[in-house]
MARVEXBA-952946 format. One record per residue (C-alpha): residue number from 1; residue in three letters; x, y, z. Coordinates in Angstrom, 3 decimals, decimal comma. Example, Ala and Ser with C-alpha at 12.3 -4.5 7.8 and 13.67 -1.06 7.14 Angstrom:
BEGIN
<r pos="1" code="Ala" u="12,300" v="-4,500" w="7,800"/>
<r pos="2" code="Ser" u="13,670" v="-1,060" w="7,140"/>
***
This chain:
BEGIN
<r pos="1" code="Met" u="22,649" v="89,428" w="65,273"/>
<r pos="2" code="Asp" u="19,526" v="88,907" w="63,269"/>
<r pos="3" code="Gly" u="17,010" v="86,598" w="64,892"/>
<r pos="4" code="Val" u="18,651" v="86,709" w="68,307"/>
<r pos="5" code="Cys" u="16,713" v="88,185" w="71,217"/>
<r pos="6" code="Val" u="19,340" v="90,042" w="73,218"/>
<r pos="7" code="Leu" u="19,781" v="93,433" w="74,833"/>
<r pos="8" code="Trp" u="23,098" v="95,305" w="74,886"/>
<r pos="9" code="Arg" u="24,081" v="96,732" w="78,268"/>
<r pos="10" code="Gly" u="27,220" v="98,834" w="78,444"/>
<r pos="11" code="Tyr" u="29,100" v="101,597" w="76,712"/>
<r pos="12" code="Ile" u="31,623" v="102,079" w="73,910"/>
<r pos="13" code="Asp" u="33,799" v="105,144" w="73,395"/>
<r pos="14" code="Val" u="33,216" v="105,955" w="69,722"/>
<r pos="15" code="Asp" u="36,625" v="107,605" w="69,352"/>
<r pos="16" code="Ser" u="38,783" v="104,826" w="70,765"/>
<r pos="17" code="Leu" u="36,285" v="101,931" w="70,400"/>
<r pos="18" code="Asn" u="37,118" v="100,923" w="73,964"/>
<r pos="19" code="Gly" u="34,369" v="100,009" w="76,338"/>
<r pos="20" code="Ile" u="32,651" v="97,372" w="78,335"/>
<r pos="21" code="Gly" u="29,327" v="95,671" w="77,995"/>
<r pos="22" code="Lys" u="27,380" v="92,480" w="77,865"/>
<r pos="23" code="Leu" u="24,514" v="90,890" w="75,964"/>
<r pos="24" code="Glu" u="21,513" v="89,751" w="77,979"/>
<r pos="25" code="Phe" u="18,845" v="87,346" w="76,751"/>
<r pos="26" code="Asp" u="15,542" v="89,205" w="76,168"/>
<r pos="27" code="Glu" u="12,928" v="86,739" w="77,392"/>
<r pos="28" code="Glu" u="9,946" v="88,959" w="76,533"/>
<r pos="29" code="Thr" u="10,975" v="89,454" w="72,895"/>
<r pos="30" code="Ala" u="11,857" v="85,773" w="72,561"/>
<r pos="31" code="Gln" u="8,371" v="84,759" w="73,692"/>
<r pos="32" code="Glu" u="6,831" v="87,264" w="71,276"/>
<r pos="33" code="Arg" u="8,876" v="85,898" w="68,376"/>
<r pos="34" code="Glu" u="7,945" v="82,326" w="69,292"/>
<r pos="35" code="Arg" u="4,231" v="83,217" w="69,221"/>
<r pos="36" code="Glu" u="4,714" v="84,811" w="65,787"/>
<r pos="37" code="Arg" u="6,456" v="81,677" w="64,473"/>
<r pos="38" code="Glu" u="3,673" v="79,480" w="65,802"/>
<r pos="39" code="Arg" u="1,026" v="81,637" w="64,061"/>
<r pos="40" code="Glu" u="2,961" v="81,388" w="60,799"/>
<r pos="41" code="Arg" u="3,269" v="77,599" w="61,076"/>
<r pos="42" code="Lys" u="-0,448" v="77,336" w="61,751"/>
<r pos="43" code="Arg" u="-1,278" v="79,444" w="58,653"/>
<r pos="44" code="Glu" u="1,038" v="77,287" w="56,501"/>
<r pos="45" code="Arg" u="-0,777" v="74,113" w="57,592"/>
<r pos="46" code="Glu" u="-4,177" v="75,539" w="56,676"/>
***
């Protein structure tokens, strides 16, 4: 899930691979990544 800002919440039994969980959008990391992209774009234009 490269490039996707999500958090895993749940559990998986490693023996049976059964479990339950969900992916939640990570707003804080997404904003951080967006700021990084903007800095890179700015450097490329210079």
